[in-house]
C-alpha positions as CSV (number, residue, x, y, z in Angstrom):
1,X,-162.4,-45.1,-166.3
2,X,-165.4,-44.1,-164.3
3,X,-166.3,-41.2,-166.5
4,X,-165.8,-43.4,-169.5
5,X,-168.2,-45.9,-168.2
6,X,-170.6,-43.0,-167.0
7,X,-170.7,-41.7,-170.8
8,X,-171.0,-45.0,-172.4
9,X,-174.3,-46.0,-170.0
10,X,-175.8,-43.0,-171.2
11,X,-174.9,-43.3,-174.8
12,X,-173.9,-46.1,-176.7
13,X,-170.2,-46.2,-178.6
14,X,-170.1,-44.4,-181.6
15,X,-169.3,-46.0,-184.6
16,X,-166.5,-45.4,-187.0
17,X,-168.2,-42.0,-189.1
18,X,-166.6,-40.5,-192.0
19,X,-163.2,-41.6,-191.6
20,X,-161.9,-38.6,-193.6
21,X,-163.2,-36.0,-191.3
22,X,-161.9,-37.4,-188.3
23,X,-158.4,-37.8,-189.5
24,X,-158.3,-34.7,-191.2
25,X,-158.6,-32.8,-187.8
26,X,-156.4,-34.8,-186.6
27,X,-153.9,-33.9,-189.3
28,X,-154.6,-30.7,-189.0
29,X,-154.0,-29.7,-185.2
30,X,-150.8,-32.5,-185.0
31,X,-148.9,-31.5,-188.2
32,X,-146.0,-29.2,-186.7
33,X,-146.0,-30.5,-182.9
34,X,-145.6,-34.2,-183.1
35,X,-144.0,-34.6,-186.9
36,X,-140.8,-35.1,-184.4
37,X,-140.2,-38.6,-183.1
38,X,-140.6,-39.6,-179.6
39,X,-138.2,-40.6,-177.1
40,X,-137.9,-44.1,-175.8
41,X,-134.7,-44.4,-174.5
42,X,-131.7,-47.0,-175.0
43,X,-132.4,-50.7,-175.7
44,X,-132.3,-52.8,-172.7
45,X,-133.7,-49.6,-170.2
46,X,-137.1,-49.5,-169.2
47,X,-139.6,-48.3,-171.2
48,X,-143.1,-46.8,-170.3
49,X,-146.1,-47.6,-172.8
50,X,-149.6,-46.7,-173.4
51,X,-151.9,-48.8,-175.2
52,X,-155.1,-48.2,-177.2
53,X,-157.3,-50.9,-177.3
54,X,-161.3,-51.5,-177.9
55,X,-162.8,-54.0,-175.3
56,X,-165.6,-53.3,-177.6
57,X,-164.6,-54.7,-180.8
58,X,-164.6,-58.5,-180.3
59,X,-162.0,-59.1,-183.0
60,X,-159.3,-57.7,-180.8
61,X,-159.6,-59.0,-177.3
62,X,-156.1,-60.4,-176.8
63,X,-155.5,-56.3,-175.6
64,X,-158.4,-57.0,-173.7
65,X,-156.8,-59.9,-172.0
66,X,-153.4,-58.9,-172.2
67,X,-154.2,-56.3,-169.3
68,X,-155.3,-58.3,-166.2
69,X,-153.3,-61.4,-167.5
70,X,-150.1,-59.1,-167.4
71,X,-148.1,-61.4,-170.1
72,X,-145.7,-58.5,-170.8
73,X,-144.2,-58.2,-167.6
74,X,-142.2,-61.6,-168.7
75,X,-140.6,-59.9,-171.5
76,X,-140.1,-56.0,-171.0
77,X,-137.0,-54.3,-169.1
78,X,-137.3,-54.5,-165.5
79,X,-138.9,-51.2,-164.5
80,X,-141.2,-51.0,-167.3
81,X,-144.6,-49.7,-166.9
82,X,-147.8,-50.0,-169.4
83,X,-151.0,-48.1,-168.9
84,X,-154.0,-49.3,-171.1
85,X,-156.3,-46.6,-172.9
86,X,-159.9,-47.5,-174.2
87,X,-160.7,-46.4,-177.2
88,X,-164.7,-46.2,-178.1
89,X,-163.7,-46.7,-181.7
90,X,-160.2,-47.2,-183.7
91,X,-160.1,-43.4,-184.9
92,X,-160.1,-42.6,-181.3
93,X,-156.8,-44.4,-180.7
94,X,-155.1,-43.7,-184.2
95,X,-155.6,-39.7,-183.2
96,X,-153.9,-40.7,-179.8
97,X,-151.2,-42.1,-182.0
98,X,-150.6,-39.6,-183.8
99,X,-150.3,-36.8,-181.1
100,X,-147.7,-39.3,-179.2
101,X,-149.9,-40.0,-176.8
102,X,-150.3,-43.6,-177.4
103,X,-147.5,-45.9,-178.7
104,X,-148.9,-49.2,-179.6
105,X,-153.0,-50.1,-180.6
106,X,-155.4,-52.6,-181.3
107,X,-158.0,-51.8,-184.2
108,X,-160.0,-52.9,-186.7
109,X,-158.7,-53.0,-190.1
110,X,-160.0,-49.6,-191.3
111,X,-158.6,-47.1,-188.9
112,X,-155.3,-49.3,-189.3
113,X,-155.1,-48.7,-192.9
114,X,-155.7,-44.8,-192.4
115,X,-153.4,-44.8,-189.5
116,X,-150.3,-45.5,-191.8
117,X,-151.0,-43.2,-194.4
118,X,-150.5,-39.9,-192.1
119,X,-146.7,-40.5,-192.1
120,X,-146.3,-36.5,-192.2
121,X,-147.8,-36.4,-188.7
122,X,-146.5,-39.6,-187.3
123,X,-145.1,-42.9,-188.8
124,X,-147.4,-45.6,-187.8
125,X,-146.9,-49.1,-188.8
126,X,-149.0,-52.5,-189.0
127,X,-146.6,-55.0,-187.6
128,X,-149.5,-57.9,-186.1
129,X,-153.0,-58.7,-186.3
130,X,-155.1,-60.1,-183.3
131,X,-157.5,-61.8,-185.3
132,X,-159.9,-62.8,-188.7
133,X,-162.8,-63.6,-189.3
134,X,-165.9,-63.7,-191.6
135,X,-168.5,-62.8,-189.2
136,X,-167.1,-60.3,-186.6
137,X,-167.7,-57.3,-188.5
138,X,-169.3,-58.6,-191.3
139,X,-173.3,-59.6,-189.9
140,X,-176.1,-58.5,-191.2
141,X,-179.0,-57.9,-188.9
142,X,-182.8,-57.9,-189.9
143,X,-185.7,-56.1,-188.1
144,X,-187.1,-58.7,-185.6
145,X,-190.4,-59.2,-187.5
146,X,-188.3,-60.3,-190.8
147,X,-189.1,-63.5,-192.6
148,X,-187.3,-66.8,-191.5
149,X,-185.0,-66.9,-194.6
150,X,-183.9,-70.7,-195.7
151,X,-180.3,-69.4,-196.6
152,X,-178.4,-66.3,-196.7
153,X,-179.1,-66.1,-200.5
154,X,-182.7,-65.5,-199.8
155,X,-181.9,-62.9,-196.9
156,X,-179.8,-60.9,-199.0
157,X,-182.5,-60.8,-201.9
158,X,-185.0,-59.4,-199.3
159,X,-182.6,-56.2,-198.8
160,X,-183.8,-55.6,-202.3
161,X,-186.0,-51.8,-201.6
162,X,-185.6,-51.7,-197.5
163,X,-183.8,-49.3,-196.0
164,X,-180.4,-50.7,-194.7
165,X,-178.2,-48.5,-192.2
166,X,-174.2,-48.8,-191.2
167,X,-171.8,-46.8,-190.2
168,X,-170.1,-45.3,-193.1
169,X,-166.8,-45.4,-193.9
170,X,-166.3,-48.6,-191.4
171,X,-165.5,-52.5,-191.9
172,X,-169.6,-52.7,-191.8
173,X,-169.8,-50.2,-194.8
174,X,-167.1,-52.1,-196.9
175,X,-168.6,-55.3,-196.3
176,X,-172.6,-53.8,-197.2
177,X,-171.2,-52.6,-200.3
178,X,-169.6,-55.2,-201.3
179,X,-172.8,-57.9,-200.9
180,X,-174.7,-55.2,-202.5
181,X,-172.0,-55.5,-205.7
182,X,-171.5,-59.3,-205.6
183,X,-175.7,-59.9,-205.1
184,X,-177.0,-57.1,-207.5
185,X,-179.1,-55.8,-204.6
186,X,-180.5,-52.0,-204.1
187,X,-181.8,-51.3,-201.0
188,X,-184.3,-48.0,-201.1
189,X,-182.0,-46.1,-198.6
190,X,-178.6,-46.9,-197.6
191,X,-178.4,-44.7,-194.4
192,X,-175.0,-43.4,-192.6
193,X,-176.0,-44.4,-188.9
194,X,-174.0,-45.1,-186.0
195,X,-174.5,-48.0,-183.6
196,X,-176.6,-45.8,-181.2
197,X,-179.2,-44.8,-183.8
198,X,-179.3,-48.2,-185.4
199,X,-180.1,-49.2,-182.1
200,X,-183.0,-47.0,-181.9
201,X,-184.0,-47.4,-185.2
202,X,-184.4,-51.2,-184.3
203,X,-186.8,-50.6,-181.7
204,X,-189.2,-47.8,-183.4
205,X,-189.2,-50.2,-186.6
206,X,-187.4,-47.2,-188.6
207,X,-184.9,-49.3,-190.4
208,X,-185.3,-52.9,-192.2
209,X,-181.2,-54.1,-191.5
210,X,-177.9,-53.1,-190.6
211,X,-174.4,-54.4,-190.7
212,X,-172.8,-54.8,-187.0
213,X,-169.9,-55.8,-185.4
214,X,-169.6,-58.0,-182.8
215,X,-170.4,-57.7,-179.5
216,X,-173.3,-54.9,-180.3
217,X,-174.7,-57.7,-183.0
218,X,-174.6,-60.2,-180.0
219,X,-176.7,-57.5,-178.0
220,X,-179.2,-56.8,-180.2
221,X,-179.7,-60.3,-181.5
222,X,-180.1,-61.3,-177.9
223,X,-182.2,-58.2,-176.8
224,X,-184.6,-59.3,-179.3
225,X,-184.4,-55.9,-181.5
226,X,-182.8,-57.9,-184.3
227,X,-182.0,-61.2,-186.0
228,X,-179.4,-62.4,-187.7
229,X,-179.7,-63.3,-191.3
230,X,-176.6,-63.3,-193.0
231,X,-172.1,-63.0,-192.9
232,X,-169.2,-62.7,-194.7
233,X,-169.8,-66.3,-195.7
234,X,-172.0,-65.0,-197.9
235,X,-169.4,-63.7,-200.5
236,X,-166.4,-65.4,-198.5
237,X,-165.4,-61.9,-196.9
238,X,-163.1,-61.2,-194.1
239,X,-162.6,-58.9,-191.6
240,X,-160.3,-58.2,-188.9
241,X,-158.1,-56.4,-186.3
242,X,-154.6,-55.0,-186.4
243,X,-152.1,-54.0,-184.2
244,X,-150.0,-50.8,-184.9
245,X,-147.2,-49.2,-183.6
246,X,-145.5,-45.9,-183.8
247,X,-142.0,-46.6,-186.0
248,X,-140.1,-44.6,-183.6
249,X,-140.4,-47.3,-181.3
250,X,-139.7,-49.7,-183.4
251,X,-136.6,-48.0,-184.8
252,X,-134.9,-47.0,-181.4
253,X,-136.6,-50.1,-179.2
254,X,-136.3,-53.3,-181.6
255,X,-136.4,-55.0,-178.2
256,X,-139.5,-53.5,-177.0
257,X,-141.4,-54.7,-180.1
258,X,-140.2,-57.9,-179.6
259,X,-140.9,-57.8,-176.1
260,X,-144.5,-56.6,-176.7
261,X,-145.3,-59.0,-179.4
262,X,-143.8,-62.1,-177.7
263,X,-146.7,-61.1,-175.1
264,X,-149.0,-60.5,-177.7
265,X,-148.7,-64.1,-179.1
266,X,-149.1,-65.6,-175.3
267,X,-152.2,-63.5,-175.2
268,X,-153.3,-65.4,-178.6
269,X,-152.6,-69.0,-177.4
270,X,-154.4,-68.2,-174.2
271,X,-157.5,-67.2,-176.2
272,X,-157.3,-70.3,-178.3
273,X,-157.9,-72.8,-175.2
274,X,-161.3,-72.8,-174.7
275,X,-160.8,-74.1,-171.1
276,X,-159.9,-70.2,-170.7
277,X,-163.4,-68.9,-171.9
278,X,-164.5,-67.9,-168.7
279,X,-161.6,-66.3,-167.6
280,X,-161.9,-64.0,-170.9
281,X,-165.2,-63.1,-170.6
282,X,-164.8,-61.9,-167.0
283,X,-161.5,-59.9,-168.4
284,X,-163.9,-58.5,-171.0
285,X,-166.8,-57.6,-168.5
286,X,-164.4,-55.7,-166.4
287,X,-163.4,-53.3,-169.1
288,X,-166.7,-52.7,-170.6
289,X,-170.2,-51.6,-169.5
290,X,-173.5,-52.0,-171.1
291,X,-173.1,-55.7,-171.7
292,X,-174.4,-58.6,-169.9
293,X,-171.6,-61.3,-169.5
294,X,-174.4,-63.9,-171.8
295,X,-173.4,-61.2,-174.6
296,X,-170.0,-60.9,-174.4
297,X,-169.6,-64.6,-174.5
298,X,-172.2,-64.8,-177.7
299,X,-170.0,-62.7,-179.6
300,X,-167.0,-64.5,-179.3
301,X,-168.0,-68.0,-179.2
302,X,-172.0,-68.5,-180.2
303,X,-172.7,-70.8,-182.6
304,X,-175.4,-69.8,-185.6
305,X,-177.1,-72.3,-188.3
306,X,-175.4,-71.9,-191.8
307,X,-178.5,-70.6,-193.2
308,X,-177.8,-67.2,-190.8
309,X,-173.9,-67.2,-191.8
310,X,-172.6,-69.2,-188.9
311,X,-169.6,-70.4,-189.2
312,X,-167.3,-73.2,-186.9
313,X,-164.6,-70.6,-186.1
314,X,-165.7,-67.4,-184.9
315,X,-162.2,-65.9,-184.8
316,X,-158.8,-66.8,-186.4
317,X,-155.6,-66.0,-184.3
318,X,-153.3,-65.3,-187.5
319,X,-150.6,-63.4,-185.2
320,X,-148.7,-62.3,-188.3
321,X,-149.7,-60.6,-191.4
322,X,-150.7,-63.7,-193.3
323,X,-151.8,-63.9,-196.8
324,X,-155.7,-63.3,-195.6
325,X,-154.6,-60.8,-193.6
326,X,-152.4,-59.1,-196.4
327,X,-155.7,-59.7,-199.0
328,X,-157.7,-57.6,-196.4
329,X,-155.4,-55.2,-196.2
330,X,-155.5,-54.5,-200.0
331,X,-159.3,-54.9,-200.2
332,X,-159.8,-52.4,-197.6
333,X,-157.5,-50.0,-198.6
334,X,-159.0,-49.8,-202.1
335,X,-162.4,-48.9,-200.6
336,X,-161.0,-46.3,-198.3
337,X,-159.4,-44.9,-201.2
338,X,-162.8,-45.2,-203.7
339,X,-164.4,-43.5,-200.7
340,X,-162.0,-40.5,-200.2
341,X,-160.9,-41.6,-196.7
342,X,-157.1,-41.6,-198.1
343,X,-155.4,-40.0,-200.8
344,X,-153.6,-43.3,-202.5
345,X,-154.9,-46.7,-203.6
346,X,-151.7,-48.8,-202.8
347,X,-149.9,-48.3,-198.7
348,X,-146.3,-47.8,-198.8
349,X,-144.4,-50.7,-198.7
350,X,-143.0,-50.1,-195.1
351,X,-146.8,-49.1,-193.7
352,X,-146.7,-53.3,-193.0
353,X,-144.1,-54.9,-191.2
354,X,-144.8,-58.6,-190.4
355,X,-141.3,-59.2,-189.9
356,X,-140.7,-58.7,-185.8
357,X,-143.8,-61.3,-185.9
358,X,-142.5,-63.8,-188.3
359,X,-139.1,-63.8,-186.2
360,X,-140.8,-64.5,-183.1
361,X,-142.7,-67.1,-185.0
362,X,-139.8,-69.2,-185.8
363,X,-138.1,-68.7,-182.7
364,X,-140.8,-70.2,-180.8
365,X,-141.2,-73.4,-183.2
366,X,-144.7,-72.1,-184.1
367,X,-146.8,-71.5,-187.5
368,X,-149.5,-69.1,-188.9
369,X,-152.3,-69.1,-187.7
370,X,-151.0,-70.1,-183.9
371,X,-154.7,-71.0,-182.8
372,X,-158.6,-70.1,-183.6
373,X,-161.5,-69.8,-181.2
374,X,-164.1,-72.1,-182.5
375,X,-168.1,-71.8,-182.2
376,X,-169.7,-73.5,-179.1
377,X,-173.1,-74.5,-178.4
378,X,-175.1,-72.2,-176.3
379,X,-175.3,-75.0,-173.5
380,X,-171.5,-74.2,-172.9
381,X,-172.2,-71.1,-171.2
382,X,-173.2,-71.7,-167.6
383,X,-173.2,-68.2,-166.4
384,X,-176.2,-65.9,-165.4
385,X,-178.3,-65.1,-168.7
């Protein structure tokens, strides 16, 4: 972890680049070695899990909360162990899962979808959703000296003829292109840049706008490098995070799948309670570097004007694959196919398996979504700024 934090301190984590290149490397190297199922033991036996998760993606923070709260200890067979492994981008987690080095992964919609199309390497399935929103990945930022727009439509029109940057192949790319199409916007340049380059671009005045996910979006705004101008509310476009599991784990250990998802449900219920805000942010701060506590709090709870794409609900906690989540998967799959990151325009039916999560909701007398994280006024933050 120390090495990872030092690395991150020197270089802001890389965004999802061209997904096709990243995943083709995994397929080429892992095909022969990892096609066989792993051995997870028999039902009821202790299991040893490695969890890939993204503390640098706010929408998947139930995985971050899971580590200190240890909800899984209540449900996993006695003697089981859990190791958490940080992924600076979803593709890293997917590659580790394909290689049999991780068993369960928390990631954004794009890498989750791509993961399910590599079944000849390892069969991965989407089983649940930690979060859905409209302004966690779908956030337009503009340079700090951009005009103060009266509304999102005016802000988006301003993008005509401007230099706009995104990490292409990511959720931000999908959102930006959808906005351009629906609003008839033609930027002067549409640049493929990672988070580090976008940050330096805003600082040096080399770009006019970018689409960035939380918590980096809040950091750029609070550091005065950029201003928020629009979100997914402008075109009613969702973003999301998903939980992916290896299918050999699902087949051999349905007891473990059920145990983990029960723990995930506890984590989402914990996140839905605003009284836990301080504990949640403290947990994230302990597992990240380069972000202040105020930035982390703002990324999950920050309230913005409607004119900037603000919404009273920052993250919806669906737990299972709700109709909104399913619709997002379909749209994102189409986009990934069009940009040649995956080979199919439609996922195989078994790629998405909501049945475990749905059964757990029924057993516990709950319905999806199980809660949400509401936006709070900045005055609700009482920590160091």
